Backbone bond lengths (Angstrom), bond angles and torsions (degrees), N, CA, C in turn:
res aa  C-N    CA-C-N  psi(-1)  N-CA   C-N-CA  omega(-1)  CA-C   N-CA-C  phi
1 M - - - 1.357 - - 1.504 111.16 -
2 S 1.199 109.56 137.77 1.458 111.96 178.95 1.469 108.80 -102.09
3 G 1.179 116.11 129.41 1.460 120.22 178.81 1.499 109.99 -144.64
4 I 1.204 112.56 170.84 1.461 118.17 179.35 1.522 104.72 -103.13
5 S 1.335 111.88 128.67 1.489 117.58 176.84 1.492 107.76 -122.45
6 F 1.244 113.64 142.68 1.458 120.10 177.83 1.536 110.88 -107.45
7 S 1.274 117.04 129.51 1.440 119.39 176.30 1.515 107.78 -117.95
8 G 1.184 118.73 157.00 1.449 122.92 176.87 1.462 111.21 85.58
9 L 1.295 118.38 -117.92 1.450 121.51 -173.83 1.501 115.65 -57.13
10 G 1.280 115.00 -38.40 1.470 117.22 -177.73 1.486 113.68 -92.40
11 S 1.346 117.78 0.00 1.468 122.39 -173.32 1.539 109.91 -85.90
12 G 1.283 117.34 -14.99 1.484 118.96 -177.22 1.551 111.77 91.86
13 L 1.260 116.30 3.41 1.487 120.79 178.63 1.535 108.02 -78.30
14 P 1.334 117.84 145.39 1.437 120.08 177.00 1.555 111.11 -80.23
15 V 1.328 114.15 77.64 1.482 119.02 -171.15 1.563 110.54 -65.20
16 D 1.278 119.66 -34.32 1.500 120.07 -179.08 1.569 109.47 -67.51
17 K 1.314 115.94 -37.04 1.489 117.95 175.71 1.512 112.06 -67.05
18 I 1.323 115.04 -38.08 1.476 119.08 -179.94 1.545 110.87 -67.23
19 V 1.336 115.23 -43.07 1.502 119.53 177.11 1.504 111.81 -64.07
20 K 1.317 116.17 -40.75 1.489 120.24 -178.24 1.534 108.68 -68.17
21 A 1.334 119.16 -41.59 1.481 121.35 178.79 1.528 109.14 -67.25
22 S 1.312 119.56 -37.64 1.445 122.20 175.73 1.528 113.72 -63.19
23 V 1.318 117.14 -40.92 1.453 122.80 178.49 1.558 109.53 -67.78
24 E 1.308 114.59 -41.47 1.482 117.09 -179.32 1.517 109.51 -69.61
25 A 1.323 119.28 -35.48 1.498 120.43 177.62 1.486 109.45 -63.78
26 R 1.314 117.79 -40.60 1.460 118.73 -178.89 1.498 113.19 -73.41
27 S 1.316 118.72 -23.78 1.499 122.90 -179.12 1.539 110.65 -85.95
28 Q 1.321 119.58 -11.65 1.456 122.86 -179.76 1.471 112.36 -55.66
29 P 1.366 121.65 -51.36 1.449 121.60 178.61 1.544 113.47 -61.01
30 L 1.312 117.60 -33.75 1.472 120.79 176.86 1.511 109.94 -66.58
31 Q 1.307 119.95 -46.42 1.432 121.46 178.62 1.543 112.23 -62.29
32 Q 1.360 115.65 -38.58 1.429 117.23 177.81 1.505 111.72 -67.89
33 M 1.317 119.02 -36.01 1.451 120.81 175.79 1.511 112.46 -67.19
34 Q 1.345 117.88 -38.31 1.433 121.59 176.20 1.551 110.86 -62.95
35 Q 1.313 118.79 -38.96 1.454 121.89 -179.67 1.557 108.38 -68.37
36 E 1.310 116.24 -41.89 1.472 120.10 178.70 1.505 110.32 -64.46
37 R 1.334 116.95 -37.71 1.472 121.44 -179.98 1.555 108.16 -66.49
38 S 1.283 117.16 -41.22 1.486 120.74 -179.50 1.514 108.74 -65.10
39 L 1.330 118.38 -43.01 1.451 123.17 -179.49 1.567 108.47 -62.80
40 L 1.343 118.09 -44.47 1.439 122.11 179.95 1.507 113.21 -65.23
41 Q 1.321 117.29 -36.76 1.474 121.58 176.31 1.530 110.22 -66.48
42 E 1.343 117.68 -36.86 1.416 121.12 178.46 1.548 110.26 -68.36
43 Q 1.326 116.36 -40.75 1.458 119.05 178.33 1.535 110.78 -65.82
44 I 1.332 116.88 -39.75 1.513 119.99 179.07 1.507 108.84 -63.48
45 S 1.346 117.34 -42.17 1.492 119.19 178.43 1.512 111.43 -63.06
46 T 1.377 117.25 -42.93 1.457 118.71 178.39 1.490 109.91 -63.77
47 Y 1.312 119.11 -42.21 1.485 122.84 178.95 1.546 109.49 -58.85
48 G 1.337 116.20 -43.48 1.481 119.88 177.96 1.504 112.24 -60.53
49 K 1.343 117.12 -43.41 1.495 121.49 177.16 1.537 111.60 -61.74
50 L 1.344 113.26 -41.99 1.472 117.52 179.95 1.524 109.94 -66.22
51 T 1.256 118.24 -44.11 1.495 121.37 178.23 1.508 110.54 -61.06
52 S 1.312 118.42 -39.27 1.460 121.49 178.42 1.557 110.39 -65.54
53 R 1.293 117.95 -42.88 1.488 120.15 179.06 1.539 109.84 -67.43
54 I 1.270 118.04 -39.95 1.464 118.05 178.10 1.523 112.47 -66.72
55 S 1.320 115.86 -32.91 1.440 117.63 173.32 1.520 113.05 -68.07
56 D 1.315 117.19 -37.78 1.501 120.52 174.08 1.504 110.83 -61.72
57 L 1.360 115.91 -40.64 1.456 117.71 179.33 1.522 112.84 -67.03
58 Q 1.292 115.45 -38.70 1.450 118.95 178.82 1.550 110.48 -64.31
59 S 1.319 116.07 -38.36 1.471 118.72 176.42 1.529 111.30 -63.65
60 A 1.300 114.53 -45.04 1.486 118.04 178.40 1.529 111.41 -62.07
61 M 1.332 116.46 -41.83 1.437 118.82 178.33 1.539 112.59 -65.44
62 A 1.302 117.72 -36.00 1.487 122.89 177.01 1.524 108.27 -62.69
63 D 1.310 119.49 -35.38 1.472 122.75 179.35 1.536 109.63 -67.89
64 L 1.311 118.18 -24.71 1.505 120.68 -178.45 1.517 111.61 -94.14
65 K 1.333 118.66 -4.82 1.437 122.00 -174.59 1.501 112.21 -68.22
66 G 1.313 119.22 130.12 1.434 122.42 176.26 1.528 112.60 107.77
67 E 1.314 115.91 146.83 1.480 122.80 -179.17 1.494 110.73 -63.42
68 N 1.323 117.64 -36.20 1.491 119.30 -176.41 1.480 114.07 -68.83
69 K 1.296 120.00 -3.39 1.458 122.22 -177.85 1.541 111.05 -90.34
70 Y 1.342 118.93 -12.48 1.427 121.81 -177.57 1.539 110.07 -97.95
71 N 1.269 115.07 152.64 1.513 121.43 177.40 1.518 108.80 51.06
72 L 1.304 116.39 57.62 1.486 119.54 -178.48 1.518 114.77 -73.41
73 L 1.312 115.46 -8.31 1.482 116.50 -179.57 1.518 108.24 -73.86
74 S 1.319 115.65 140.53 1.431 119.79 176.89 1.537 110.16 -142.29
75 A 1.281 115.66 161.98 1.464 121.04 -178.26 1.484 108.99 -136.38
76 E 1.359 118.70 134.22 1.408 121.12 -179.02 1.527 108.47 -129.50
77 S 1.318 115.20 150.47 1.446 121.09 178.23 1.476 107.25 -120.89
78 G 1.342 117.82 138.60 1.425 121.46 178.80 1.511 112.04 -70.49
79 D 1.331 116.82 -27.15 1.461 121.52 178.93 1.503 108.30 -143.56
80 E 1.352 117.59 100.15 1.455 121.17 -175.74 1.559 113.06 -63.63
81 N 1.362 116.82 -18.65 1.413 120.09 174.92 1.524 114.98 -71.16
82 L 1.357 113.18 -26.24 1.467 118.41 -179.14 1.508 114.37 -97.01
83 F 1.308 114.00 -32.71 1.475 118.42 -173.75 1.520 110.71 -158.80
84 T 1.339 116.26 131.59 1.450 120.46 174.68 1.503 107.96 -118.43
85 S 1.346 114.26 155.46 1.487 117.78 -177.78 1.542 106.13 -146.06
86 E 1.365 112.79 163.36 1.410 121.92 179.92 1.519 108.26 -150.20
87 A 1.373 116.44 137.79 1.438 121.38 176.94 1.504 107.31 -108.67
88 D 1.300 117.04 116.90 1.436 120.26 -177.86 1.554 109.14 -122.00
89 P 1.380 116.19 105.11 1.495 116.46 -177.46 1.551 111.88 -65.92
90 L 1.315 118.86 -19.28 1.491 118.27 178.54 1.535 108.15 -76.10
91 A 1.352 117.62 -19.38 1.465 120.66 179.95 1.578 107.39 -94.83
92 E 1.322 116.30 19.36 1.452 122.72 179.08 1.548 112.36 62.32
93 A 1.337 116.48 37.94 1.462 119.04 174.48 1.562 106.75 -67.20
94 T 1.315 116.27 143.11 1.450 118.83 -179.41 1.542 108.05 -113.08
95 E 1.321 112.06 151.53 1.503 118.94 -178.54 1.498 108.06 -71.60
96 G 1.346 115.48 142.91 1.424 121.26 175.55 1.525 110.56 162.92
97 D 1.314 116.66 174.10 1.445 122.49 175.54 1.531 108.11 -107.97
98 Y 1.254 114.83 123.60 1.495 121.61 -176.85 1.518 106.85 -122.63
99 S 1.335 114.83 137.09 1.450 121.77 176.02 1.502 109.54 -113.93
100 I 1.300 116.03 133.01 1.445 120.94 177.09 1.506 107.63 -124.35
101 E 1.296 117.30 127.31 1.433 121.41 177.29 1.527 111.64 -106.59
102 V 1.320 117.22 123.19 1.467 122.74 178.49 1.546 106.77 -86.44
103 I 1.325 114.07 111.61 1.459 118.69 -176.59 1.511 109.37 -82.09
104 S 1.311 117.81 -41.09 1.462 120.86 175.09 1.523 110.36 -153.77
105 E 1.316 115.61 150.77 1.461 120.20 -179.03 1.512 109.59 -82.24
106 A 1.289 116.59 147.38 1.436 120.30 173.61 1.552 108.13 -73.86
107 K 1.297 114.94 140.99 1.429 120.40 -179.48 1.526 110.75 -105.54
108 N 1.306 114.99 149.09 1.457 118.58 176.75 1.582 106.53 -91.30
109 Y 1.283 114.54 123.51 1.499 118.73 177.85 1.476 109.25 -121.04
110 R 1.317 115.76 146.32 1.450 119.24 171.56 1.558 107.51 -145.08
111 W 1.217 110.69 144.20 1.442 119.24 179.59 1.524 110.72 -104.78
112 V 1.286 114.03 124.46 1.492 116.62 -177.28 1.521 106.34 -122.78
113 S 1.301 112.75 134.17 1.482 116.15 173.99 1.519 109.78 -98.18
114 E 1.309 115.13 173.62 1.436 120.29 176.06 1.538 107.81 -68.17
115 E 1.336 117.28 154.91 1.442 120.13 179.23 1.526 110.26 -66.44
116 V 1.301 113.34 136.71 1.454 120.68 -178.78 1.527 108.28 -114.19
117 D 1.369 114.64 129.79 1.433 119.15 177.42 1.527 109.15 -86.24
118 L 1.317 116.00 107.77 1.457 120.11 -178.82 1.520 114.77 -78.23
119 S 1.350 114.55 -12.23 1.492 117.36 -179.15 1.515 110.40 -80.43
120 D 1.266 120.04 -15.14 1.461 122.66 179.53 1.570 108.97 -81.99
121 D 1.326 113.82 113.52 1.454 120.13 -177.35 1.574 111.83 -73.15
122 T 1.282 116.55 -14.46 1.435 118.80 -175.55 1.539 112.01 -80.79
123 Q 1.313 117.21 -13.07 1.472 119.49 179.66 1.533 108.04 -91.51
124 D 1.302 111.95 133.72 1.520 118.74 175.90 1.529 102.94 -103.08
125 L 1.301 115.51 113.21 1.483 119.98 178.22 1.508 110.79 -96.92
126 S 1.299 113.49 133.14 1.468 117.49 174.73 1.538 105.64 -145.00
127 M 1.266 115.57 143.72 1.463 120.32 -179.39 1.505 108.02 -140.05
128 T 1.352 115.88 142.49 1.450 119.32 171.35 1.510 109.13 -130.76
129 I 1.315 114.87 145.73 1.471 121.00 176.31 1.511 105.00 -125.31
130 D 1.296 115.67 121.43 1.471 120.81 -175.26 1.505 114.14 49.61
131 G 1.313 115.91 38.80 1.432 121.22 177.20 1.507 113.89 83.92
132 T 1.342 120.32 -0.02 1.462 122.19 -179.67 1.490 108.71 -103.50
133 P 1.339 118.63 125.63 1.502 121.63 179.30 1.524 108.36 -64.23
134 V 1.317 115.04 139.77 1.454 124.21 177.83 1.544 109.25 -124.99
135 D 1.305 116.65 128.84 1.475 117.25 176.42 1.523 109.28 -88.87
136 P 1.331 119.47 113.90 1.466 123.68 -173.67 1.553 111.43 -65.67
137 G 1.393 117.49 -21.72 1.464 118.30 178.81 1.562 112.79 -74.33
138 N 1.322 116.21 -20.68 1.455 120.84 -176.49 1.543 107.61 -108.88
139 N 1.342 114.57 93.65 1.442 115.94 -177.00 1.477 110.72 -78.65
């Protein structure tokens, strides 16, 4: 029998849903590629930041390279006979310029008495320092 049959729109099939599902199925690989691209761009950006930080660290380490870079504090005296100084970073020395004026030098003094003959029993020796008696036989 020959008859006319309608397919598609007149067949009662949900053509719009079928077309929509077909389009979505074909766009699935594109969406997946876009997500992978986004992830790769994020990884490249993170790698760039890491590379930059490592470069900064290398520069900082290069500044510390060598013995002459440690304990950079120093102290100098214009006349070592009058005044000596030392800068010790372990003793919490702080950086700065300090001026010290020597007003007068300390003098060495010594007090010397006349010689006393300790073998002479007739002499009675007594000594006081700041009012405290001192026995000269017991040094």
